[in-house]
N, C-alpha and C positions, 0 to 999 in steps of 0.2 A: 427466586427468593421464596421461601416458605411464607405463608400468610402471617405468621408471627413466630418469633423465636422465644424459647423458654430460657429462663434464667433462675438461678438459685434453686429454691424448692418447688418452683412451678412445674406442673406436669403438663405434657402435651395432651391435646384432646382432639379427637375427630368428631365432627358433627355430621350426622347423616342427612342427606338430601336426595332429591329425585329430579332428573331431567324430564321435562314434560313430554319428550318423545315416547316415554313409557306409556303415556295415556293415549297414544295415537293408534288405537285398534279400530278398524273399520266397523266391526260388529258393535262395539261399544257406542258408536255414534250413528249407526244406521246408514253408513256410506257404502257404496258399491265399488269403490276404487280407492286404493291406498293413496294415490297421488293427491286425492282431495283433502287430505289432512294438511297439506301445505297451502291450501287456500284459506284465507281468513273468513270467508263468507259461507262455507258449506254447512256450518252448524251455528245456530244462534249463540252469540257470546253469553247470554243469560243462561242458556241450557248448558253450554260447555263448562263455564266457570263454576256454576253452582254444583253441578254433578261431580266435576273433577275434585273440587275442594272437599266436598262431603266424603268422597272416597278416600282422599288422602288424610283426612282427620284421624282415621283409625289405623293408619299404616305404620305408625311408630317412627316417623321421621320428623326432622325439625325444619327443613328448608326445601325450597323448590328453585329450579332453574327454568325460566321461561325460554321459549324458542320460537322458531318460525312457524307460521300457519295459525292453527286454532288458538295457540297460547301466545300469540303475538302481543306485545305490550299495548298496542293500540286497541286490540280487542278487550284487554283488561280495562282500559280507560272507558271504552264504550259500555262495558258492563257496570263499572263502579263509579264512573263519573270523574274521579280524581285519583291521584296517586295515594292520598291518604285513605280514600275509600277502599282501594285495593289492599293496602297494608292492613286495614282493619279486618277485611274479609279473611286474610291469611291469619292474622293474630287471633281472631275468634276461634280458629281451629288449631291453634298451637303451632302455626307455621310462620316462616319469614322468607323473604326473597334472598337467595344467596348469590345469584348471578343471572345474567341474561345472555342468551346465545344469539349470534348474528350470522346470517347466511348470505349477506349481500354480495360477497365475492363469488358465490356459487351461481346465483341467478338474480335477475331483477324481476322476473316473472316466473312463477312456479311451473308454468307450462313450457318454459324454455330454459333449460340448464345450459347456459352459454359460458364456457370457460374463458372466453376472450373478452367478454363484455366489460370487465373491469379496466381494460387497457384504454378505453376511449375516455378522453378528458371530460366529456359531458357526464358520463356515468360516474367517474371518480368524484366529480362535484356533488352528485346526488348522494353517493355513498357517505361522503364526509358530513353532509347535512343530516342524513339519516342517523348516523352513529352519534352525532352531537345531541339530537333530540332523544335518542334511545338512552344515551348516557345520563341525561337529565332525569329520565324516568327511573333508571336503575338507582342513581344516587338518591333521588327523592324517596325511593322505597326502602332505603337503608342499606343497600349493597354497594359494592365498589369494584366489581369485576365484570367485564364483558368478554365472553369467550367467542372466538371467531374461527370458522373453518376457512381454508384457502380453496382456490378453484380446483376443479377436477383435473386430473392428468389425462392425456390422450390414452385411449385404449391401445393395447399392444398391436392390434390388427388395423388400426386406423392410419398409421403412417404419419411421420412428421410431428411437428409440435413438441420437440424434445424439451424436457425440463433441464436446460443447461444453465451455465453461469450467467449468460446474458439475460435469459428469461428471469432467473432468480433475482438478479440485481434490480431489475425493473420492478418486479413485484415487491421486493423488500423495501425499496424506496417508498412505494405507496403505503405499505404496511406501517412504516415509520410515521408517515403523515397521519394515518388513522390513529396510531398510538398517541401522537401529540394531541390530536383532537379530543380523544376520550380523556386524557389526563387533564386537559384544560377544563373539562366538565366534572372532574373529581372521580374518574373511573379508570381503572387499569385495563389494558387490552391483553388478553392471553390467547396465544395461538393454540388451536385444538388439532391434535394429530388425528386425522380421519382417513379411513380406508378409501382408496380411489382418488385421493386428492394429491396435490403436489407436495403436501406436508404429511407423508405417510411412512415411507421407508426410513430406516435409520439415517441413511445419507441425506434424505430430505430434511429431517429434523435438525441434524447437525448443521446443514448448509444454511437454512433460513434463520436459525438462532445465531449463527455466526454473522450473518449479513444484517440482521436487525439490531437496533440499539437497545441494550438491556435497560436503559433508563425509561424507555417507553413501551417495550414489548416484553411480555411475560409468556409463560408456557403452561398449557393445560394438558398433561399426559392422559391418554385414554388407554387403559390396559388392554382392552380387546382390540382396538384399532391398531395399536402398535404391534401386538402379537400377530394379528391378521397379516401385517406387512412383513412377517418373518423376523421380527426383532424381539429382544427381551425387554419387557417394560421395566423391570427392576434395574437393568443396566442403564437404560435411557434415563430413568429417574435419577440415579446416582450421578450420572455425568452432567445433568442439567438442573440439579436440585435448586441452585440459586435463582433460577428463573421461574420456579413453580409457585403459582398463587391459587391454583384450583386443580382438583383431581376428579376424573371420571372413572368410576368403578364399574366395569362392564366385562362380561365373559364371552368367550368365543370357542367354537369347537376346535379351531386350529388355524394355521396359516391359510390364506385365501388361495384358491386354485388360480393358476395363471390365466385360464380362459374365462374366469368369472368376470362379468361386466359389473365392475364394482360401483358404478354409479346407478345401479338398479336397486331401489329401496326394497323390492320384493326379495331379492337375493340376500340382502342384509338380514332380513328376518329369518331366513333359513340358516344362516351362519352363526348369528349371535344367540346366546343362551343365557339363562338366569345365572347370576353370580353363584359360583360353587359347583356348577354342573358342566363346566368347560375346561379349557386347558391352562387358564391363568393360575400362576403360583401365588395364591392369595396370602399365605403366611409369609412368603418372601417379600411380597409387595408391601404388606403392612409393616414388616420389620424394617424394610428400607426407608419407609416414610418416617419411622421413629428415628432411625440412624441419621437422617438428614435434617431432623428437627422440624418436620412439617407439622403444623398445627392448624387445622382449618376444616374445610368442607370435604366430605367424601360423597360424591354424587353418584348414587346407584342408578343404573340405566339398563333398560331392556326395551328394544324397539317394539312398540305396538303390543304390549302385554294384554292378553285376553282378560286377565284378572289382575289389574294393577295392584290393588291392595294386598291380595294374596301373594303375588310374586314379590312385592317389596318386603312383606313380613318374612317370607321364606329366605330371601336374600339377607335380611337383617339378622335372622336367627343363625344363618350359616356364618356370617361375618363375626358375630359374637362368639361363636364356638370355635372358629378355625383361624380367623384373621386378626381380630382385635386383641386377643391375648398376646400376640407377638408385638403389637404396637404398644400395649400398656405394660409389658413385662418389666 
């Protein structure tokens, strides 16, 4: 379902936001290893949030999506004390929270990406408690969507661990429980199509959206991630438009190579490029959003940009010249 439906003389509108993964450049924070951006304690929350929000104030966007690691919601509370303090810090710079990203199905510890961890009942209990608290923060900050990635899929040369119907049904059952939990706290749960995950290829997307309950589970298509999996983001959007409550606007050089270890963050950075410089059909994407009556956030994303404000401004200028005219036609 689109975030809102237009009626009568109302016009659809896209609001531009940024996923905080864009801010995760090691040089920006003086880190020597990219994996450290996934740790909450490698940069002081005071330094991270003040510098990040000052950069974003001049980037020409309206919203932000917080994510795992340095921009974790608990780090925001550590810096600002309360949800209201966080909202004020954003508002003072013309920003607001649009959504929060949850990675708990990928790992419980950033040092150990365990795709089977979610299967254990004790971990499931922790996940449900985590997303309940996270949803309270998101809702308290004025947003109502939590975006979640699913576990990584086995690499082609690892053997076993197939993403078959039995696996999918077990995971879908737990995802439904997650969606029920977030809804009870005033937040919708949207599945994020991500490269290297069990929710990546067109078959994966169709399968998990079929197995999950549309009352509780929404969809966040990511243009680059879907294209990297060899599928057409526009076609996927059109077929599942009634489940869409959030959109990630990201570009990629083309479909991923089979041998690429897709759970390697460093290789992600090599493949993904700024909006307008890759293979995504942006005019087609924006036109399709208009056709399915999507009105809401367009989250611009580039992994670990060296110049976040400059990259966001360049992406915004490209969108305004080449994509948004198709949406507002």
